[in-house]
TORLO-754586 format. One line per field, with one value per residue: residue number from 1; y negated, z, x of N, C-alpha, C in turn. Coordinates in steps of 0.1 Angstrom, whole numbers, plus 5000, padded with zeros to 4 digits. Atoms other than C-alpha are relative to their C-alpha. Last residue first. Layout:
n: c(NUM,...) .
n_north: c(Y,...) .
n_up: c(Z,...) .
n_east: c(X,...) .
ca_north: c(Y,...) .
ca_up: c(Z,...) .
ca_east: c(X,...) .
c_north: c(Y,...) .
c_up: c(Z,...) .
c_east: c(X,...) .
//
This chain:
n: c(147,146,145,144,143,142,141,140,139,138,137,136,135,134,133,132,131,130,129,128,127,126,125,124,123,122,121,120,119,118,117,116,115,114,113,112,111,110,109,108,107,106,105,104,103,102,101,100,99,98,97,96,95,94,93,92,91,90,89,88,87,86,85,84,83,82,81,80,79,78,77,76,75,74,73,72,71,70,69,68,67,66,65,64,63,62,61,60,59,58,57,56,55,54,53,52,51,50,49,48,47,46,45,44,43,42,41,40,39,38,37,36,35,34,33,32,31,30,29,28,27,26,25,24,23,22,21,20,19,18,17,16,15,14,13,12,11,10,9,8,7,6,5,4,3,2,1) .
n_north: c(4987,5003,4988,4999,4993,4989,4988,5001,4998,4987,4991,5002,4995,4986,4997,5001,5014,5004,5004,4990,4987,5000,5001,4987,4990,5003,4997,5011,5011,5008,5008,5013,5009,5003,5014,5006,4996,5007,4992,5000,4999,4988,4988,5000,4996,4986,4992,5001,4992,4986,4997,4999,4988,4989,4999,4986,5001,4991,5008,5003,5002,5009,5012,5008,5006,5010,5012,5005,5014,5007,4994,5010,5009,4992,4990,5005,5005,4987,4997,5010,4997,4987,5003,5008,4991,4991,5008,5002,4987,4991,4999,5008,4993,5008,5007,5007,5011,5005,5010,5000,4990,4987,5000,4988,5000,4987,4999,4988,4989,4990,5006,5014,5007,5014,5009,5012,5005,5012,5003,5013,5000,5003,4989,4989,5003,4999,4985,4995,5003,5005,5014,5011,4998,4998,4991,4987,4996,4997,4988,4988,4998,4995,4986,4993,4998,5012,4997) .
n_up: c(5003,5005,5000,5009,4992,5005,4993,4987,5001,5003,4990,4989,5003,4999,4986,4992,4996,4987,5002,4994,5006,5014,4999,4996,5011,5011,4997,4993,5008,5005,4989,4999,5010,4996,4999,5013,5009,4997,4991,5001,5014,5007,4993,5003,5014,5002,4994,5008,5012,4996,4998,5013,5006,4994,5005,5005,5009,4997,5000,4986,4990,5005,5007,4991,4991,5008,5001,5013,5003,4994,5001,4996,4989,4989,4996,4993,4987,4992,4996,4991,4987,4995,4995,4988,4989,4996,4992,4987,4992,5007,4994,5007,5012,5012,5005,5013,5002,5014,5001,5012,4997,5000,5001,4995,4995,4995,4986,4996,5007,4991,4988,5001,4987,5000,5005,5007,5012,5005,5014,5003,5004,4988,4991,5006,4999,4986,4997,5007,4992,5010,4996,5011,5008,5013,5001,4997,5010,5013,4998,5001,5014,5008,4997,5006,5014,5008,5009) .
n_east: c(4993,4987,4992,4988,4990,4993,5003,4994,4986,4997,5005,4991,4987,5002,5003,4987,4997,5006,5013,5010,4998,5004,5015,5005,4998,5009,5014,5007,5006,4989,4994,5006,4994,4987,4998,5002,4989,4987,4992,4985,4995,5005,4994,4985,4998,5003,4988,4988,5003,4999,4985,4994,5004,4994,4987,4998,4989,4989,4988,4995,5010,5010,4995,4993,5009,5007,4993,5005,4999,5011,5013,5011,4996,4994,5009,5011,4996,4999,5014,5004,4994,5006,5013,4999,4994,5011,5009,4993,4999,4991,4987,4990,4995,5002,4988,5003,4991,4999,4989,4991,4990,5007,5014,5004,5013,5004,5006,5006,4993,4993,4995,4998,5002,4996,5011,4994,5007,4993,5003,5004,5014,5007,5000,5008,5014,5004,5001,5011,5013,5010,5001,4999,4988,5005,5012,4996,4991,5008,5007,4991,4996,5011,5001,4988,5001,4997,4989) .
ca_north: c(8285,8259,8262,8232,8237,8211,8189,8156,8165,8170,8138,8117,8132,8124,8088,8084,8096,8130,8143,8163,8145,8111,8117,8129,8098,8074,8092,8090,8124,8148,8162,8172,8201,8218,8216,8251,8267,8247,8260,8234,8237,8246,8221,8193,8201,8201,8168,8153,8167,8153,8119,8119,8127,8100,8074,8081,8050,8050,8019,8040,8045,8043,8057,8081,8094,8100,8116,8141,8160,8194,8212,8189,8211,8240,8223,8192,8212,8230,8195,8186,8219,8213,8177,8188,8216,8192,8165,8191,8204,8169,8154,8144,8171,8155,8182,8195,8220,8241,8262,8279,8287,8267,8237,8229,8202,8192,8163,8154,8127,8100,8068,8084,8122,8142,8178,8207,8230,8253,8278,8291,8328,8328,8346,8319,8292,8309,8315,8278,8266,8284,8289,8326,8358,8355,8360,8344,8313,8310,8313,8288,8263,8269,8265,8232,8219,8225,8253) .
ca_up: c(9271,9289,9292,9302,9319,9300,9320,9309,9273,9279,9298,9274,9245,9261,9267,9233,9216,9200,9165,9174,9149,9158,9196,9190,9170,9195,9224,9209,9199,9218,9239,9207,9201,9233,9223,9210,9241,9263,9245,9228,9220,9255,9275,9249,9250,9288,9289,9266,9286,9318,9302,9290,9324,9340,9315,9324,9346,9360,9353,9342,9312,9281,9293,9318,9293,9267,9294,9304,9333,9345,9340,9338,9337,9315,9291,9290,9282,9254,9241,9241,9225,9197,9194,9191,9166,9145,9145,9132,9105,9092,9107,9083,9095,9129,9155,9176,9204,9216,9247,9249,9282,9270,9262,9270,9247,9239,9218,9187,9168,9179,9163,9138,9134,9102,9111,9119,9144,9168,9188,9220,9229,9249,9220,9196,9219,9222,9184,9177,9205,9188,9216,9212,9233,9246,9282,9279,9262,9285,9316,9302,9296,9331,9347,9329,9337,9374,9391) .
ca_east: c(6470,6449,6412,6393,6359,6339,6316,6332,6325,6288,6282,6303,6285,6251,6261,6277,6245,6248,6253,6283,6306,6292,6296,6332,6340,6324,6342,6377,6389,6412,6384,6366,6389,6377,6341,6334,6349,6326,6295,6273,6236,6222,6243,6236,6198,6198,6216,6190,6161,6176,6182,6145,6133,6153,6141,6105,6099,6064,6043,6014,5992,6014,6047,6032,6007,6034,6055,6029,6045,6031,6064,6093,6124,6113,6090,6111,6142,6124,6116,6153,6163,6138,6150,6186,6179,6156,6184,6209,6185,6174,6143,6115,6091,6088,6088,6059,6067,6038,6036,6002,5983,5953,5975,6011,6025,6060,6070,6091,6109,6085,6072,6049,6050,6047,6044,6068,6051,6069,6049,6065,6065,6098,6115,6103,6117,6150,6152,6144,6167,6197,6223,6221,6223,6187,6196,6231,6219,6189,6212,6236,6208,6194,6228,6234,6199,6201,6183) .
c_north: c(4997,5013,4997,5013,5002,5006,5012,5013,5000,5003,5014,5010,4999,5008,5015,5004,5000,4985,4996,4996,5010,5014,5001,5000,5014,5010,4997,5003,4989,4987,4991,4991,4986,4990,4996,4985,4993,5003,4993,5008,5002,5001,5012,5012,5001,5005,5015,5008,4999,5009,5014,5003,5002,5013,5012,5002,5015,5000,5009,4991,4997,4997,4990,4987,4991,4993,4989,4987,4997,4985,4991,5005,4991,4992,5008,5011,4994,4996,5013,5003,4990,5003,5012,4997,4992,5010,5009,4992,4997,5012,5009,5002,4993,5007,4993,4993,4995,4989,4997,4989,5002,5011,5014,5000,5014,4999,5014,4999,5014,5011,5009,4995,4985,4993,4986,4992,4988,4995,4987,4999,4986,4999,4998,5012,5011,4997,5002,5015,5005,4997,4993,4987,4991,5002,5003,5010,5014,5005,5004,5013,5012,5002,5006,5015,5008,5003,4987) .
c_up: c(4998,4997,4994,5001,4990,5010,4995,5008,5014,5000,4997,5012,5011,4997,5002,5014,5008,5003,5013,4998,5006,4994,4985,5000,5004,4988,4988,5001,5008,4992,4996,5011,5001,4991,5004,5000,4986,4990,5003,5011,5000,4986,4992,5007,4997,4986,4999,5004,4990,4988,5004,5000,4986,4994,5006,4995,4996,4990,5004,4999,5014,5010,4996,4994,5010,5009,4992,4998,4986,4997,5006,4998,5005,5013,5012,5005,5008,5014,5008,5005,5011,5014,5005,5006,5013,5011,5005,5010,5013,5010,4992,5006,4992,4988,4987,4997,4986,4999,4986,5001,4987,5000,4999,5001,5006,5006,5003,5014,5003,4991,5010,5013,4998,5013,4999,4994,4995,4988,4997,4985,4997,4997,5013,5010,4995,5002,5015,5004,4993,5007,4991,5007,4988,4990,4986,4999,5002,4989,4988,5002,4998,4986,4993,5003,4993,4985,4992) .
c_east: c(5014,5007,5014,5007,5012,5010,5007,4997,5007,5015,5005,4996,5009,5013,4999,4998,5013,5002,4993,4986,4990,5001,4995,4985,4994,5001,4991,4985,4995,4995,5011,5005,4995,5007,5014,5003,4999,5011,5013,5007,5015,5007,4996,5006,5015,5003,4997,5012,5012,4998,5002,5015,5006,4997,5008,5014,5004,5011,5013,5013,5004,4989,4989,5005,5007,4989,4993,5007,4995,5001,4989,4986,4989,5003,5004,4990,4988,5004,4999,4986,4996,5005,4992,4986,5000,5005,4988,4991,5007,5003,5009,5014,5010,5006,4997,5013,4997,5010,5002,5010,5009,5010,4994,4985,4997,4986,4996,4993,4994,5006,5007,5006,5004,4996,5005,4988,5007,4993,5007,4996,4995,4985,4992,5000,4991,4985,4996,4998,4988,4987,4990,4999,5001,5012,4996,4988,5005,5009,4991,4993,5009,5003,4988,4998,5011,5000,5002) .
//
């Protein structure tokens, strides 16, 4: 299942796009704690799913990072990105891009983004709190509705 379909499936199943509510409903533990050098990370330990978030994130950043880490947990089971980054020569950019896209797909419904299609990409990205790459991906995927 691709990330867009997975995000849509979760939003429908849990009747929300709030990653905190979805993670809670799935039995995940979310811990806000001071983190150095990272905004968040996902850990699976002793059959427990744990999402750690930096406690200095604002509300919108925390929602995005929570959705991003939820994406890692569902799309990249068994991967340890921190280990891959520090102990291997493996390139992890692909996994980060997939988790970012999952987060954008989960957080933003097509209907909510229609007005952003009229804006220049840098402006739309800033309004959404996304990088320009992720905003471009999400806005290009909108199923336009004409009335």
